C-alpha positions as CSV (number, residue, x, y, z in Angstrom):
1,M,132.5,119.0,39.5
2,I,134.0,115.6,39.0
3,T,130.6,114.1,38.2
4,F,129.9,117.0,35.7
5,F,133.1,116.3,34.0
6,L,132.6,112.6,33.6
7,V,129.1,113.1,32.3
8,G,130.4,115.8,29.9
9,L,133.2,113.5,28.8
10,T,130.7,110.6,28.1
11,V,128.4,112.9,26.1
12,H,131.3,114.2,24.0
13,V,132.7,110.7,23.3
14,V,129.2,109.7,22.0
15,F,129.0,112.8,19.8
16,F,132.6,112.1,18.4
17,V,131.9,108.5,17.7
18,S,128.6,109.4,15.9
19,I,130.4,110.8,12.9
20,F,131.9,107.4,12.0
21,D,128.3,105.9,11.8
22,I,126.9,108.9,10.0
23,Y,129.7,109.8,7.6
24,F,132.3,107.0,7.6
25,T,130.6,103.6,7.0
26,S,131.9,101.5,4.2
27,P,130.1,101.9,0.9
28,L,131.2,98.5,-0.4
29,V,128.5,96.0,-1.1
30,H,128.8,92.2,-0.7
31,G,126.6,89.3,-1.9
32,M,126.1,90.3,-5.5
33,T,125.8,87.7,-8.3
34,P,129.1,87.8,-10.2
35,H,128.9,88.6,-14.0
36,S,131.6,88.1,-16.6
37,T,131.9,88.5,-20.4
38,P,131.1,85.2,-22.1
39,L,133.5,85.8,-25.0
40,A,137.2,84.8,-24.9
41,P,139.6,87.6,-23.8
42,P,142.1,88.9,-26.4
43,A,145.1,88.6,-24.0
44,S,146.3,85.6,-22.0
45,R,148.2,87.6,-19.4
46,L,148.5,91.2,-18.1
47,V,151.5,93.0,-17.0
48,L,150.7,96.0,-14.7
49,V,153.5,98.5,-14.0
50,V,152.9,101.2,-11.5
51,A,155.4,104.0,-11.1
52,D,154.6,105.4,-7.7
53,G,154.4,109.1,-7.5
54,L,154.9,109.8,-11.2
55,R,153.3,113.0,-12.6
56,A,151.9,113.1,-16.0
57,D,153.8,116.1,-17.1
58,S,157.1,114.7,-15.9
59,L,156.7,111.7,-18.2
60,F,155.2,113.3,-21.3
61,T,157.2,116.7,-21.3
62,L,160.2,116.6,-23.7
63,L,163.7,117.8,-22.8
64,P,164.8,121.2,-24.1
65,N,166.6,119.7,-27.0
66,G,163.4,118.0,-28.2
67,S,164.2,114.5,-27.1
68,S,162.4,112.4,-24.5
69,R,163.8,111.2,-21.2
70,T,161.7,108.1,-21.7
71,P,162.5,107.0,-25.3
72,Y,160.9,103.6,-24.9
73,L,157.6,104.8,-23.6
74,R,157.5,107.7,-26.1
75,H,158.0,105.1,-29.0
76,L,155.1,103.1,-27.6
77,I,152.8,106.1,-27.4
78,E,153.7,107.1,-31.0
79,N,153.5,103.7,-32.6
80,E,152.3,100.7,-30.6
81,G,149.6,101.6,-28.0
82,T,147.1,104.0,-26.7
83,W,147.9,106.8,-24.2
84,G,146.0,109.2,-22.0
85,V,145.8,110.8,-18.6
86,S,144.4,108.9,-15.7
87,H,142.3,111.2,-13.6
88,T,143.0,109.8,-10.1
89,R,140.6,111.0,-7.3
90,V,141.6,112.2,-3.9
91,P,142.9,111.2,-1.5
92,T,146.0,110.9,-3.8
93,E,147.8,108.4,-1.6
94,S,149.4,105.1,-2.5
95,R,146.9,102.7,-1.0
96,P,143.7,104.3,-2.3
97,G,145.4,104.9,-5.7
98,H,146.3,101.2,-6.1
99,V,142.8,100.1,-4.9
100,A,141.3,102.2,-7.5
101,L,143.6,100.7,-10.2
102,I,143.2,97.1,-9.2
103,A,139.8,96.9,-7.6
104,G,137.9,99.5,-9.5
105,F,136.5,101.7,-6.7
106,Y,137.5,104.8,-5.0
107,E,138.5,105.3,-1.4
108,D,136.5,103.4,1.2
109,V,136.0,106.2,3.7
110,S,135.7,103.7,6.5
111,A,139.4,103.4,6.2
112,V,139.8,106.5,8.1
113,A,139.5,104.4,11.3
114,K,142.7,102.5,10.1
115,G,144.7,105.6,9.4
116,W,144.2,105.2,5.7
117,K,146.8,102.3,5.9
118,E,144.4,99.3,5.1
119,N,141.0,98.6,4.0
120,P,138.8,97.5,6.9
121,V,136.4,95.6,4.5
122,E,137.3,92.7,2.2
123,F,136.9,93.6,-1.5
124,D,137.3,92.0,-5.0
125,S,140.2,93.0,-7.2
126,V,141.7,91.9,-10.5
127,F,144.2,89.9,-8.5
128,N,141.9,87.5,-6.6
129,E,139.8,87.1,-9.8
130,S,142.9,85.9,-11.7
131,R,144.3,82.4,-11.8
132,H,147.8,83.4,-10.8
133,T,149.3,86.8,-9.6
134,W,153.0,87.6,-9.3
135,C,153.9,90.9,-7.5
136,W,157.2,92.7,-7.0
137,G,157.7,96.0,-5.3
138,S,157.3,97.9,-2.0
139,P,156.2,95.9,1.1
140,D,153.9,98.8,1.9
141,I,151.7,98.1,-1.3
142,L,152.0,94.4,-2.2
143,P,150.4,92.9,1.0
144,M,147.2,94.8,0.3
145,F,146.1,92.4,-2.6
146,D,146.4,88.9,-4.0
147,K,144.9,83.8,-11.9
148,N,147.7,85.4,-14.6
149,V,148.8,88.9,-13.6
150,F,152.3,90.3,-13.2
151,F,152.3,93.4,-10.9
152,L,155.4,95.5,-10.7
153,H,155.3,98.3,-8.2
154,L,158.3,100.9,-8.5
155,L,158.7,103.1,-5.5
156,G,161.9,105.0,-6.4
157,I,160.2,107.9,-8.2
158,D,157.9,108.5,-5.2
159,T,160.9,108.4,-2.8
160,N,163.0,110.8,-4.8
161,G,160.0,113.1,-5.1
162,H,159.6,113.3,-1.3
163,A,163.3,113.6,-0.7
164,H,164.4,116.0,-3.5
165,R,161.0,117.3,-4.9
166,P,159.7,116.6,-8.5
167,M,161.7,119.3,-10.3
168,S,165.1,117.9,-9.0
169,Q,167.5,116.0,-11.2
170,E,167.2,112.9,-9.0
171,Y,163.4,112.7,-9.7
172,L,163.8,113.1,-13.4
173,D,166.8,110.7,-13.7
174,N,164.7,108.1,-11.9
175,I,162.0,108.4,-14.6
176,G,164.7,107.6,-17.2
177,L,165.9,104.7,-15.2
178,V,162.3,103.3,-15.0
179,D,161.9,103.7,-18.8
180,A,165.1,101.7,-19.5
181,G,164.1,99.1,-16.9
182,L,160.7,98.7,-18.4
183,A,162.1,98.0,-21.9
184,E,164.3,95.3,-20.4
185,V,161.4,93.7,-18.5
186,V,159.1,93.7,-21.7
187,S,161.9,92.1,-23.6
188,I,162.3,89.3,-21.1
189,I,158.6,88.7,-20.8
190,E,158.2,88.5,-24.7
191,D,161.2,86.1,-25.0
192,F,159.9,83.8,-22.2
193,F,156.4,83.5,-23.9
194,G,157.9,83.1,-27.3
195,N,156.6,86.4,-28.7
196,D,153.1,84.9,-28.9
197,G,151.4,88.4,-28.9
198,R,149.1,87.4,-26.1
199,T,150.4,89.8,-23.5
200,A,148.8,93.1,-22.6
201,Y,150.8,95.8,-20.8
202,V,149.6,98.7,-18.6
203,F,151.9,101.5,-17.4
204,T,150.5,104.0,-15.0
205,S,150.9,105.7,-11.7
206,D,148.8,105.8,-8.5
207,H,149.2,109.5,-7.9
208,G,151.3,112.5,-8.8
209,M,153.1,115.0,-6.5
210,T,153.2,118.7,-5.8
211,N,156.1,120.9,-6.5
212,W,157.1,120.8,-2.8
213,G,157.1,117.0,-2.7
214,S,153.8,116.1,-1.1
215,H,150.6,114.3,-2.2
216,G,147.2,113.6,-0.8
217,A,145.1,116.7,-1.9
218,G,143.4,117.5,-5.3
219,H,145.9,119.7,-7.2
220,P,146.2,118.7,-10.9
221,S,149.9,117.8,-10.3
222,E,148.6,115.2,-7.8
223,T,145.5,113.9,-9.7
224,L,146.8,113.8,-13.3
225,T,148.9,110.6,-13.8
226,P,150.2,109.0,-17.1
227,L,148.5,106.0,-18.7
228,V,150.2,104.1,-21.5
229,V,148.6,100.7,-22.7
230,W,149.9,98.4,-25.4
231,G,149.9,94.8,-26.4
232,A,147.2,92.1,-27.0
233,G,143.7,93.5,-27.5
234,V,144.9,97.2,-27.3
235,Q,144.2,99.7,-29.9
236,K,147.4,101.0,-31.6
237,A,148.3,104.7,-31.8
238,Q,146.0,106.7,-34.0
239,R,147.0,110.0,-35.6
240,V,144.5,112.8,-35.6
241,S,144.3,116.1,-37.4
242,E,141.3,117.7,-35.9
243,P,141.5,119.4,-32.4
244,Q,140.9,117.1,-29.5
245,P,138.4,117.9,-26.6
246,Y,141.0,118.9,-24.1
247,N,141.5,122.6,-23.4
248,N,144.2,122.5,-20.7
249,G,147.1,123.1,-23.1
250,Y,148.9,120.0,-22.1
251,L,148.9,118.4,-25.6
252,Q,150.8,121.3,-27.1
253,D,153.3,121.3,-24.2
254,W,153.9,117.6,-24.5
255,K,154.0,117.8,-28.4
256,L,151.3,115.0,-28.6
257,E,148.5,116.9,-30.1
258,H,148.8,114.7,-33.3
259,L,148.1,111.5,-31.4
260,R,144.6,110.5,-30.0
261,R,144.5,111.0,-26.3
262,V,142.0,108.8,-24.3
263,D,141.6,109.9,-20.6
264,V,140.0,107.5,-18.1
265,S,138.3,107.6,-14.8
266,Q,136.6,105.1,-12.4
267,G,133.4,103.2,-13.1
268,V,133.1,103.1,-16.9
269,L,135.0,100.8,-19.3
270,P,137.2,102.9,-21.6
271,L,136.2,101.4,-25.0
272,P,138.7,103.4,-27.2
273,Y,141.5,101.4,-25.6
274,L,140.1,98.1,-26.9
275,N,141.0,96.7,-30.3
276,N,138.3,94.1,-30.7
277,S,135.0,93.4,-32.4
278,D,131.9,95.5,-31.8
279,Q,130.2,92.5,-30.3
280,F,133.1,92.1,-27.7
281,K,132.8,95.8,-26.8
282,A,129.1,95.5,-26.4
283,E,129.3,92.4,-24.2
284,S,131.9,94.1,-22.1
285,M,129.9,97.3,-21.7
286,Y,126.8,95.3,-20.9
287,T,128.7,93.3,-18.2
288,N,130.0,96.6,-16.8
289,A,126.5,98.0,-16.4
290,I,125.1,94.8,-14.9
291,Q,127.8,94.7,-12.3
292,V,127.0,98.2,-11.1
293,L,123.3,97.4,-11.2
294,E,123.8,94.3,-9.0
295,Q,125.5,96.5,-6.4
296,F,122.5,99.0,-6.5
297,K,120.0,96.1,-6.0
298,V,121.8,94.6,-3.1
299,K,122.2,97.9,-1.5
300,M,118.5,98.7,-1.9
301,T,117.4,95.3,-0.5
302,Q,119.6,95.8,2.6
303,K,118.1,99.2,3.3
304,K,114.5,98.0,2.6
305,E,114.9,95.2,5.2
306,T,115.9,97.6,7.9
307,T,113.3,100.2,7.3
308,L,109.5,100.3,8.0
309,S,107.6,100.0,4.7
310,F,105.8,103.2,5.1
311,L,109.1,105.1,5.8
312,F,110.9,103.6,2.8
313,T,111.2,105.7,-0.3
314,S,112.6,104.0,-3.4
315,Y,115.2,105.6,-5.6
316,Q,113.6,106.5,-8.9
317,Y,114.3,103.5,-11.3
318,I,116.0,104.2,-14.6
319,S,114.2,103.9,-17.9
320,L,116.9,104.6,-20.4
321,C,119.7,102.1,-21.0
322,Q,122.4,104.7,-21.6
323,S,122.0,106.2,-18.2
324,L,121.9,102.8,-16.3
325,I,125.4,103.0,-14.9
326,S,125.3,106.6,-13.7
327,H,121.9,106.3,-12.1
328,S,122.9,103.0,-10.4
329,L,125.9,104.8,-8.9
330,E,123.7,107.6,-7.7
331,G,121.4,105.0,-6.2
332,L,124.3,103.4,-4.3
333,V,125.1,106.8,-2.7
334,Y,121.4,107.4,-2.0
335,Y,121.0,104.2,0.0
336,H,124.4,104.4,1.7
337,T,123.5,107.8,3.1
338,Y,119.8,106.9,3.8
339,D,120.0,107.2,7.6
340,R,122.4,110.3,7.6
341,F,119.7,112.9,8.1
342,F,117.9,110.9,10.8
343,L,121.1,110.3,12.8
344,G,122.3,113.9,12.2
345,C,119.0,115.2,13.7
346,S,119.5,113.0,16.8
347,V,123.0,114.2,17.4
348,V,122.1,117.8,16.9
349,L,119.3,117.5,19.5
350,G,121.9,116.1,21.9
351,F,124.3,118.9,21.1
352,V,121.8,121.6,21.5
353,G,120.5,120.1,24.7
354,W,123.9,119.7,26.2
355,T,125.0,123.2,25.3
356,S,121.7,124.6,26.8
357,Y,122.4,122.7,30.0
358,V,125.9,124.2,30.3
359,V,124.6,127.7,29.7
360,L,122.0,127.2,32.5
361,V,124.8,126.1,34.8
362,I,126.7,129.4,34.0
363,L,123.6,131.4,34.4
364,K,122.9,129.8,37.8
365,T,126.4,130.5,38.9
366,H,126.6,134.2,37.8
367,L,123.0,135.2,38.0
368,L,120.6,135.2,41.0
369,F,117.6,133.1,40.2
370,L,114.3,133.8,42.1
371,L,112.2,130.7,42.3
372,C,108.5,131.3,41.5
373,V,106.2,128.7,39.9
374,Q,107.5,125.2,40.2
375,I,106.2,122.6,37.7
376,P,106.3,119.1,39.1
377,S,109.2,117.2,37.7
378,R,107.3,114.0,38.0
379,N,105.2,114.8,34.9
380,L,108.3,115.8,32.9
381,A,109.9,112.5,33.9
382,R,106.9,110.5,32.7
383,L,106.9,112.4,29.4
384,C,110.6,111.7,28.9
385,T,110.1,108.0,29.8
386,C,107.3,107.7,27.2
387,I,109.5,109.3,24.5
388,A,112.3,106.9,25.3
389,V,110.0,103.9,25.1
390,V,108.7,105.0,21.7
391,I,112.2,105.5,20.4
392,I,113.3,102.0,21.6
393,L,110.3,100.4,20.0
394,F,110.8,102.3,16.7
395,L,114.5,101.1,16.6
396,L,113.6,97.6,17.5
397,I,111.1,97.3,14.6
398,Q,113.7,98.7,12.2
399,R,116.4,96.3,13.5
400,S,118.7,99.2,14.0
401,P,122.4,98.8,15.2
402,I,123.1,99.3,18.9
403,T,124.8,102.6,18.2
404,Y,121.6,104.1,16.9
405,Y,120.0,103.5,20.3
406,I,122.8,105.6,22.0
407,Y,122.4,108.5,19.5
408,C,118.6,108.6,19.7
409,L,118.3,108.1,23.5
410,L,121.0,110.4,24.6
411,P,119.1,113.6,24.0
412,V,116.3,112.4,26.3
413,P,118.0,112.7,29.7
414,V,120.0,115.7,28.5
415,W,116.7,117.6,27.7
416,Y,115.1,116.3,30.8
417,S,117.8,118.1,32.9
418,V,117.5,121.2,30.8
419,L,113.7,121.5,31.1
420,K,113.7,120.5,34.7
421,D,116.1,123.5,35.6
422,L,114.3,125.8,33.2
423,F,110.8,125.1,34.5
424,T,111.8,125.5,38.1
425,C,113.2,128.9,37.5
426,G,111.2,132.0,36.9
427,S,112.4,135.6,36.8
428,L,116.1,136.3,37.4
429,T,118.1,139.2,38.7
430,V,121.6,140.0,37.7
431,R,124.0,139.5,40.5
432,E,127.2,140.4,38.6
433,N,128.0,141.9,35.2
434,A,127.0,138.8,33.2
435,G,129.3,139.3,30.3
436,S,129.8,135.5,30.2
437,S,126.5,135.1,28.3
438,T,128.1,136.9,25.3
439,A,130.7,134.3,24.9
440,V,128.6,132.3,22.5
441,F,129.3,134.9,19.8
442,L,133.0,134.1,20.0
443,C,132.5,130.9,17.9
444,C,131.8,132.6,14.7
445,P,135.2,134.3,14.0
446,Q,136.9,131.2,15.5
447,V,135.2,128.9,13.0
448,V,136.2,131.2,10.1
449,S,139.8,131.1,11.3
450,F,140.0,127.3,10.7
451,F,139.5,128.0,6.9
452,H,141.0,131.5,6.5
453,R,144.0,132.2,8.7
454,T,143.8,135.9,7.7
455,M,141.0,136.1,10.3
456,L,143.6,135.6,13.0
457,T,145.5,138.6,11.5
458,V,142.3,140.7,11.6
459,G,141.7,139.5,15.2
460,L,145.2,140.6,16.3
461,T,145.0,143.9,14.6
462,A,141.7,144.5,16.4
463,L,143.3,143.5,19.7
464,S,146.1,145.9,19.1
465,L,143.6,148.8,19.3
466,W,142.3,147.8,22.8
467,P,144.6,150.3,24.7
468,L,143.4,153.1,22.5
469,L,139.7,152.2,22.7
470,S,139.8,151.7,26.5
471,G,141.7,154.8,27.3
472,L,144.7,152.9,28.7
473,F,147.0,154.6,26.1
474,C,146.8,157.9,27.9
475,K,147.7,156.3,31.2
476,A,150.4,153.9,30.1
477,K,151.8,155.0,26.8
478,S,155.0,152.8,26.8
479,R,153.2,149.6,27.7
480,S,150.4,150.3,25.3
481,L,152.8,151.0,22.5
482,S,154.6,147.7,23.2
483,W,151.3,145.8,23.1
484,F,150.3,147.6,19.8
485,V,153.6,146.9,18.0
486,G,153.7,143.3,19.3
487,C,150.2,142.5,18.1
488,L,150.9,144.0,14.6
489,C,154.2,142.0,14.4
490,L,152.6,138.8,15.4
491,A,149.7,139.4,13.0
492,L,152.1,138.8,10.1
493,F,152.7,135.1,10.9
494,P,149.1,133.8,10.1
495,L,149.7,135.2,6.6
496,M,152.7,132.9,6.0
497,P,152.1,129.4,4.5
498,V,151.9,126.4,6.7
499,V,153.3,124.0,4.0
500,G,155.2,124.3,0.7
501,R,157.5,127.0,1.9
502,E,161.1,127.2,0.6
503,P,163.7,127.0,3.5
504,N,165.3,130.3,4.3
505,I,168.0,129.2,6.7
506,H,170.1,132.5,6.5
507,L,167.4,134.4,8.3
508,M,167.8,132.2,11.4
509,L,171.4,133.2,11.8
510,H,170.2,136.5,13.3
511,V,167.8,135.0,15.9
512,A,170.0,133.1,18.5
513,V,172.8,130.7,19.0
514,C,170.5,127.7,18.5
515,A,170.0,128.8,14.9
516,Y,173.6,127.7,14.2
517,M,172.5,124.1,14.5
518,P,169.8,124.1,11.8
519,S,172.1,126.1,9.5
520,L,175.0,123.6,9.9
521,T,172.6,120.6,9.5
522,H,171.0,122.2,6.4
523,S,174.4,122.8,4.9
524,S,175.5,119.2,5.6
525,L,172.4,117.7,4.0
526,Q,172.8,119.9,0.9
527,Q,176.3,118.5,0.5
528,K,174.9,114.9,0.8
529,Q,177.0,114.4,4.0
530,G,174.1,113.2,6.1
531,L,173.2,114.5,9.6
532,P,176.3,115.1,11.8
533,L,176.3,113.0,15.0
534,L,177.2,116.0,17.2
535,N,174.3,118.0,15.7
536,Q,171.9,115.2,16.5
537,I,173.2,114.7,20.1
538,I,173.0,118.5,20.8
539,S,169.5,118.8,19.4
540,W,168.1,115.8,21.3
541,S,169.8,117.0,24.5
542,T,168.2,120.5,24.1
543,L,164.8,118.9,23.5
544,A,165.0,116.7,26.6
545,S,166.4,119.5,28.8
546,S,163.8,122.1,27.7
547,T,161.1,120.5,29.8
548,F,162.8,120.4,33.2
549,V,165.3,123.4,33.0
550,P,162.6,125.9,33.8
551,L,161.9,124.0,37.0
552,L,165.3,124.8,38.3
553,S,164.7,128.5,38.3
554,S,163.0,130.8,40.8
555,T,159.2,130.7,41.0
556,R,159.1,134.5,41.0
557,L,156.8,135.6,38.2
558,F,159.3,137.1,35.8
559,H,162.1,134.8,36.6
560,R,160.0,131.7,35.9
561,L,158.3,133.0,32.7
562,L,161.7,134.0,31.3
563,S,163.1,130.6,32.0
564,I,160.1,128.9,30.3
565,F,160.1,131.1,27.3
566,L,163.9,130.8,26.7
567,S,163.9,127.0,27.1
568,L,161.0,126.4,24.7
569,T,162.3,128.9,22.2
570,S,165.6,127.1,21.9
571,T,163.7,123.9,21.0
572,Y,161.5,125.8,18.5
573,L,164.6,127.2,16.8
574,L,165.9,123.7,16.2
575,L,162.6,122.8,14.6
576,S,162.5,125.8,12.3
577,T,163.5,126.2,8.7
578,G,162.7,129.8,7.9
579,S,160.9,132.9,9.1
580,E,158.9,131.0,11.8
581,A,162.1,131.1,13.8
582,L,161.2,134.7,14.7
583,F,157.7,133.6,16.0
584,P,158.5,132.5,19.6
585,T,160.6,135.6,20.1
586,V,157.8,137.9,19.0
587,L,155.2,135.8,20.8
588,S,157.2,136.0,24.1
589,W,157.5,139.8,23.7
590,L,153.8,140.1,23.3
591,M,153.1,137.9,26.2
592,F,155.1,140.0,28.6
593,A,153.4,143.1,27.1
594,W,150.0,141.5,27.8
595,I,150.9,140.8,31.4
596,N,151.9,144.4,31.9
597,I,149.0,145.9,30.1
598,E,146.5,143.8,32.2
599,Q,148.2,145.2,35.3
600,E,147.6,148.7,34.0
601,A,143.9,147.8,33.4
602,L,143.6,146.8,37.0
603,I,145.1,150.1,38.1
604,A,142.7,152.0,35.8
605,Q,139.7,150.2,37.2
606,G,140.8,151.0,40.8
607,I,140.8,147.4,42.0
608,S,142.0,147.2,45.5
609,G,144.2,144.4,46.9
610,R,146.1,143.8,43.8
611,Q,149.7,142.7,43.9
612,E,152.7,144.2,42.2
613,L,154.0,141.9,39.5
614,S,157.5,141.8,40.9
615,T,156.2,140.4,44.3
616,I,154.1,137.6,42.9
617,D,155.4,134.1,43.5
618,F,153.7,131.3,41.5
619,S,154.3,128.8,44.4
620,A,152.3,130.8,46.9
621,N,148.8,129.5,47.7
622,I,145.9,131.4,46.0
623,D,143.4,132.9,48.5
624,I,140.1,131.3,47.4
625,A,138.2,134.3,49.0
626,K,139.7,136.6,46.5
627,I,138.3,134.6,43.5
628,R,135.6,136.8,42.0
629,Q,132.7,136.4,39.6
630,L,133.1,137.0,35.9
631,K,133.0,140.4,34.4
632,L,132.8,141.8,30.9
633,D,136.4,142.5,30.9
634,D,137.1,138.7,31.3
635,I,135.4,138.2,28.0
636,R,138.0,140.4,26.4
637,R,140.7,138.3,28.0
638,L,139.0,135.1,26.6
639,V,138.9,136.7,23.1
640,S,142.7,137.4,23.4
641,L,143.3,133.9,24.5
642,S,141.3,132.3,21.7
643,V,143.1,134.4,19.1
644,L,146.6,133.8,20.4
645,L,146.2,130.0,20.8
646,F,145.8,129.3,17.1
647,L,148.3,131.7,15.6
648,F,151.0,129.9,13.7
649,A,151.6,126.3,12.6
650,S,154.2,125.0,10.3
651,F,154.3,121.3,9.1
652,D,157.4,121.2,6.8
653,P,159.0,117.8,7.2
654,A,162.4,119.6,6.9
655,S,161.7,121.0,10.4
656,V,162.9,117.7,12.0
657,Y,166.2,117.4,10.1
658,C,168.2,118.6,13.1
659,F,167.0,115.4,14.9
660,L,166.8,112.7,12.2
661,T,166.8,112.4,8.4
662,V,165.8,108.7,8.1
663,F,162.0,108.5,7.5
664,N,160.2,107.6,10.7
665,P,156.6,108.9,10.7
666,F,156.1,108.5,14.4
667,I,159.1,110.4,15.6
668,M,158.8,113.0,12.9
669,G,155.0,113.4,13.7
670,G,155.8,113.7,17.4
671,L,158.4,116.3,16.8
672,M,156.2,118.4,14.6
673,M,153.4,118.1,17.1
674,W,155.7,119.3,19.9
675,K,156.6,122.3,17.7
676,V,152.9,123.1,17.4
677,I,152.3,122.7,21.2
678,I,155.2,125.0,22.2
679,P,153.3,128.3,21.4
680,F,150.2,126.8,23.3
681,I,152.3,126.4,26.4
682,I,153.8,129.9,26.1
683,V,150.3,131.4,25.8
684,M,148.8,129.2,28.6
685,C,151.7,130.1,31.0
686,T,150.8,133.7,30.3
687,F,147.2,133.2,30.9
688,E,148.0,131.4,34.1
689,T,149.9,134.5,35.2
690,I,146.9,136.7,34.3
691,Q,144.5,134.4,36.2
692,V,146.8,134.8,39.3
693,T,147.1,138.6,39.0
694,T,143.4,139.1,38.4
695,Q,142.0,136.4,40.6
696,L,140.0,134.9,37.7
697,S,137.8,131.9,38.3
698,S,139.2,128.8,36.4
699,R,135.9,127.0,36.7
700,S,133.9,129.8,35.1
701,L,136.4,130.0,32.3
702,F,136.2,126.3,31.8
703,L,132.3,126.4,31.4
704,I,132.5,129.3,28.9
705,V,135.1,127.5,26.8
706,L,132.9,124.4,26.9
707,V,130.0,126.3,25.5
708,I,132.1,127.9,22.8
709,S,133.7,124.6,21.8
710,D,130.4,122.8,21.6
711,L,128.8,125.5,19.4
712,M,131.9,125.4,17.1
713,A,131.7,121.5,17.2
714,L,128.0,121.6,16.2
715,H,129.1,123.8,13.2
716,F,131.9,121.4,12.2
717,F,129.6,118.5,12.6
718,F,127.7,119.5,9.5
719,M,131.0,120.1,7.6
720,V,132.4,116.6,8.1
721,Q,132.7,115.1,4.7
722,D,133.3,111.6,3.3
723,Y,134.5,112.7,-0.1
724,G,137.4,114.7,-1.6
725,S,141.0,114.5,-0.9
726,W,142.7,112.8,2.0
727,L,143.6,116.3,3.1
728,D,140.0,117.4,2.8
729,I,138.5,114.4,4.7
730,G,141.3,114.5,7.3
731,T,140.9,118.2,7.8
732,S,137.1,118.0,8.3
733,I,137.5,115.3,10.9
734,S,140.4,117.2,12.5
735,H,138.4,120.4,12.9
736,Y,135.6,118.4,14.6
737,V,137.9,116.5,16.8
738,I,139.9,119.7,17.8
739,V,136.9,121.6,18.9
740,M,135.4,118.6,20.7
741,S,138.6,118.1,22.6
742,M,139.4,121.7,23.1
743,T,138.2,121.9,26.6
744,I,139.9,118.7,27.7
745,F,143.1,119.8,26.0
746,L,143.1,123.2,27.7
747,M,142.4,121.6,31.1
748,L,145.3,119.3,30.6
749,L,147.5,122.1,29.3
750,S,146.4,124.2,32.3
751,V,147.7,121.4,34.6
752,V,151.0,121.3,32.7
753,T,151.5,125.1,32.8
754,H,150.6,125.2,36.5
755,V,153.4,122.6,37.1
756,L,155.8,124.5,34.9
757,T,155.1,127.8,36.7
758,S,154.7,126.8,40.3
759,R,156.9,123.7,40.9
760,R,160.6,123.8,41.5
761,L,163.3,121.2,41.4
762,I,166.1,121.6,43.9
763,L,169.1,119.4,42.9
764,W,171.3,120.4,45.8
765,R,170.7,122.6,48.9
766,R,173.1,125.4,49.7
767,H,174.6,125.5,53.1
768,K,173.8,128.4,55.3
769,M,176.6,130.8,55.8
770,H,177.0,132.8,59.0
771,F,178.7,136.1,59.0
772,P,180.1,137.6,62.2
């Protein structure tokens, strides 16, 4: 079993690493011939001001009395410069937003390996192509870059947006403060250079923000950012009378429909912003096109050198000058993803082979194979060796990276093992009710639940009908009714939002004593009094004690489970801000109902040798002889487990305010992760109990979960994406990683729950008392 586990772990590590070679290699190209416009620039210096986290509507929208909260910028828009909306692209985060502004390319997806905090590949930017650059602002942004550029990064708007949300007075007042400060900075610069008229100014933002104070996804409130440009070489404000080609209604809302709006995006020089001769515009546009074409040519050359000539297919060359840029960009993507299909096929072959091997192991365990015709494995070994040699020669000729050898050669030994076992087995006879083979169909609804949480509601509703469909309702009405109501109550939680909820602290006052702490903390924070020290001490003490307090209780089944559930629930309440505070209570109720209804199912099946629940002790040794083979009813238990494990998750940063209010991503992330893990522990403790009461084989369950997770992983492998928002990219990776590590995670969680249920800490021993 240990060898099988190590081999399986190695295979899964290779499959996991493969997505970074297939989907997340850097698209940046190096080695191009630099090109620049030969004409003199209209400005001698550039001043770039970035208001981090500023939404377009927050800047352009007027106050109810018709005045602007940013009078200086409004004056520039109406008289001195050109304005528009900058359509940022996801992920709407500070680093990729600034890279797009300063370097001219969108997110390098290879940065996922750096946690999106830094670019793993060197790149050109307007800073290192300038003679001198002066930067002021946040230490998180400035170190990412470095002839004459003044870069001013303003973080206050973003900070207030996260802390108080964009509709708050703090956020809006900060915008007014930025406007006043900007007017002062421009005045100082103009005075210093003697008002020579050779300074160009750009005011914009790296991303916007949602109404609940987050960013990273693709909502218009996150992707639409303001852009105001004025000064040397910039077109002044132009009044228009005809309708403009924007149908989103923003112009009317902002009272700017009479001024020409010029929106920008990445890749193409925005000519309407330039106030210069047609020759200068033409030279600039030509340089823009040649720069993109150079990248295309270098990328094509690189791929051509590492591909056999008869296998290389060229991207169709462009014939029309006006489509040069767009086609070159398409060609860059074409060559960047050239090997994706080839590598994907190799990984899929490995996935299918490994899953087939695990299925064969399950079948050999729970079915009786009758050996008949045995095909010599020597011929099969020779065939696989020849295939491996051909693959190695093919990759050597193409000068492929070392990782390609791993992805392409891994399927060979895997399929050798599958075919060897398959060819040596003929007809088979069922030894037990082989319901385990139907487990492969469980992956379909589970995959859907990752995207539509309502599927979990459907699953719980279906599970609630089990006593009625199985006939248990007539034999145990009270326990069946408890199961039915518990499932329906729990089915409401997947319908609740995971982020963006408004706190409802008053609901928590009806839950338990621990709810007083979040209520008091929330009240203190609303009054700007900070986090009370006593609250912080009590919260951290409760968190620390919740892991070992259950170990002090009796190991009798109901005593220990009640202790675990109450300890974890108290911590969960401290991490709750609203209706989710009811979740652990309802979940614990359903878990006790599940244990009791499973006991009734054993009685209905007439199984002999079962124990009464009140007599079961977790610390007692399990009789291996009583461990049985899988039955169809065990598949129903696996379905119940799979539905209950992924029921509810809440990721509101306000959840951690009972523990700390100073921004600390590691501690905050750890606390929210613990909040997510608590329901897992409750469910797994319950399943541990059911395994004990029904003498269920842990090894068999492990193999079935392995097959299900691999089939789900194969599905999510095709859904990994290297485009879209940070949220979209991260979610696609997370889904793949979650299902790849599901088996290992459940194994580790099983060990933790086994310790929680069966181990006991004795701090002191009682003295025996003798009675006469």
